[in-house]
Each structure stands twice: as C-alpha cells, then as structure tokens.
C-alpha positions in Angstrom: -10.2 -8.3 -21.4 -10.4 -4.5 -21.6 -11.0 -4.3 -17.9 -7.9 -6.4 -17.1 -5.8 -4.3 -19.4 -7.1 -1.1 -17.8 -6.5 -2.6 -14.3 -2.9 -3.5 -15.2 -2.1 0.0 -16.6 -3.8 1.6 -13.6 -1.6 -0.5 -11.1 1.6 0.4 -12.9 0.6 4.1 -13.1 -0.3 4.3 -9.4 2.9 2.7 -8.4 5.0 5.0 -10.7 3.1 8.1 -9.6 3.7 7.3 -6.0 7.4 6.9 -6.5 7.6 10.1 -8.5 5.6 12.1 -6.0 7.7 11.0 -3.1 11.0 11.7 -4.9 9.6 15.1 -5.8 8.6 15.9 -2.3 11.9 14.8 -0.8 14.1 16.5 -3.4 12.2 19.8 -3.1 12.3 19.8 0.7 8.5 19.7 1.1 8.6 17.0 3.8 7.9 18.8 7.1 9.9 18.0 10.3 12.2 15.5 8.5 15.1 15.9 10.9 12.9 15.5 14.0 11.0 12.4 12.7 13.7 10.8 10.5 13.1 7.2 11.8 9.3 7.6 11.2 9.8 9.0 7.7 12.3 6.3 6.7 9.9 3.5 7.8 7.0 5.3 6.1 9.0 5.6 2.9 9.7 1.9 3.1 6.0 1.2 3.3 5.2 3.7 0.5 7.9 2.3 -1.9 6.9 -1.3 -1.0 3.3 -0.5 -1.9 4.4 1.2 -5.2 6.6 -1.8 -6.2 3.8 -4.2 -5.3 1.3 -2.2 -7.5 3.8 -2.1 -10.4 4.4 -5.9 -10.1 0.6 -6.5 -9.8 0.1 -4.4 -13.0 2.7 -6.4 -14.9 1.2 -9.7 -13.7 -2.3 -8.6 -14.7 -1.2 -7.5 -18.1 0.7 -10.7 -18.7 -2.1 -12.8 -17.1 0.4 -14.5 -14.9 -0.2 -16.8 -12.0 -1.0 -15.1 -8.7 -1.9 -11.8 -10.5 -5.0 -11.3 -8.3 -3.4 -12.2 -5.0 -0.7 -9.6 -5.6 -3.3 -7.1 -7.0 -5.4 -7.4 -3.8 -2.4 -7.3 -1.5 -1.2 -4.2 -3.2 -4.7 -2.7 -3.3 -5.0 -3.2 0.5 -1.7 -1.4 0.9 -2.9 1.4 -1.4 -6.2 1.8 0.3 -4.6 2.2 3.7 -2.1 4.7 2.2 -4.5 6.7 0.2 -7.2 6.9 2.9 -4.4 8.2 5.3 -3.4 10.8 2.6 -7.0 11.7 2.1 -7.5 12.5 5.8 -4.1 14.2 6.1 -4.7 16.6 3.2 -8.3 17.2 4.4 -6.9 18.3 7.8 -4.0 20.4 6.2 -6.2 21.4 3.3 -4.2 20.9 0.2 -7.2 20.8 -2.2 -5.3 19.4 -5.2 -3.8 16.5 -3.4 -7.1 15.9 -1.5 -9.0 15.6 -4.8 -6.3 13.4 -6.3 -6.4 11.2 -3.2 -10.2 11.0 -3.4 -10.2 10.0 -7.0 -7.5 7.3 -6.4 -9.5 6.0 -3.4 -12.7 5.7 -5.6 -10.7 4.0 -8.4 -9.0 1.6 -6.0 -12.4 0.6 -4.6 -14.0 0.3 -8.0 -11.2 -2.0 -9.4 -11.2 -4.1 -6.2 -15.0 -4.6 -6.4 -15.0 -5.3 -10.2 -12.4 -8.0 -9.9 -13.7 -9.5 -6.6 -14.4 -13.3 -6.9 -13.5 -15.1 -3.7 -13.1 -14.5 0.0 -9.4 -15.1 -0.7 -9.4 -11.7 -2.5 -10.6 -10.0 0.7 -8.0 -11.9 2.7 -5.1 -10.5 0.6 -6.7 -7.0 0.6 -6.9 -7.2 4.4 -3.3 -8.4 4.7 -2.1 -5.5 2.6 -4.0 -3.1 4.8 -2.7 -4.6 8.0 0.9 -4.8 6.9 1.0 -1.3 5.5 -0.7 0.2 8.5 1.4 -1.9 10.9 4.6 -0.7 9.3 3.6 2.9 9.7 2.4 2.6 13.3 5.7 0.8 14.1 7.7 3.6 12.5 5.9 6.3 14.6 6.2 4.2 17.7 10.0 3.6 17.1 10.4 7.3 16.7 8.8 7.9 20.1 10.6 4.9 21.6 7.4 3.6 23.2 8.5 0.0 24.0 5.2 -1.4 25.1 3.4 -0.3 22.0 6.4 -1.5 19.9 5.8 -5.0 21.2 2.0 -4.8 20.7 2.5 -3.6 17.1 5.4 -5.8 16.1 3.7 -9.1 17.0 0.6 -8.7 14.8 2.7 -7.2 12.1 5.1 -10.2 12.2 2.2 -12.6 12.2 0.6 -10.8 9.2 3.8 -11.0 7.2 4.2 -14.7 8.1 0.6 -15.3 7.0 1.3 -13.6 3.7 4.5 -15.6 3.0 2.8 -18.9 4.0 -0.3 -18.1 1.9 1.7 -17.1 -1.2 4.0 -20.2 -0.9 1.0 -22.5 -0.6 -0.7 -20.8 -3.5 2.4 -21.3 -5.6 2.5 -25.0 -4.7 -1.2 -25.7 -5.4 -1.9 -23.4 -8.3 
C-alpha cells in the first residue's frame, strides 16, 4: 500500500514539476531559438504538457485505486521515459549539470517504479505506446518545422496507428474490466 501511495505522489509531482519548469523556462526567455523553431516548440510543448497531464491523472488514479490506473501509469511512464532520456542527453551535450543530475534521478525513479509495478506484458505494451507517441509527436514537430514532406508522411502514419491502438485498447479495457 505504501508503494502505491508513493507512486501516486511521485506521478503527480513529476507532472506538476514538468509544467512548472516549462512555464518558468518560457516566461524567463530561456528557450533558445524560439522564433526560428516556433512550430517545433509548440508541438514539443504539446507533448510535454500531454505527458505531464497524463502523469498527474495516473497519480490521482493510483492514489484512488481507480480502474485503469496501471494502464495510464504505464502509458504516462513511457512518455516520461522518452522525454527524460531526451533531456538527459540534451543536458549532457550542453552540460547543465543541475538539470542533467535531476534528469538522471528522474530516469532512475521512472525505471524503478515501472519495474516494481510490472505485472503483465500489457504494462510493457502501454509503456511502449507512450514512448512511441511521445517520440512520434516530437519527430513530427521537428519535421513540420523543416517542411520535409516525405518524412512527415513516414512519421505521421505510425504515430496515427499508435494513437488508434491506444484508443482502441483503452476502450476495450473499459468494456471488459
């Protein structure tokens, strides 16, 4: 029971920290090349805030022990892992030691919570969908910014299929749970 409560609080905290961090970065003009890459940033922020909201919802569901808590937890964790590994590499390259260490700790915690709660292959399925959708949204944003039509098509189709799989899976889980 303590592990579930800790997991729920962790999810809510991660989601809230993500939103606060991005609002702070945007409002203090710490986002480089924002004018040159506005489309890419807008789509990236969509994926970031979607991940944050998903983690907050997962945390609330876990704390209340609601139906579908682990499906949403693993989907959000997949999004988080994709985001945080990207941040880890970015801040390693641009060497911001504080954010690199924070990203490293969050990566380890995300992996630990995912491993501790793992029960079925279905958990890995939702984790994978979260990773694919988060990564796909960001790749699509960068590609739209560069207006690279062939890659837009190649990225959009798998992204669309992953979103459809997620929706169909969650709907079927609601029906049969």
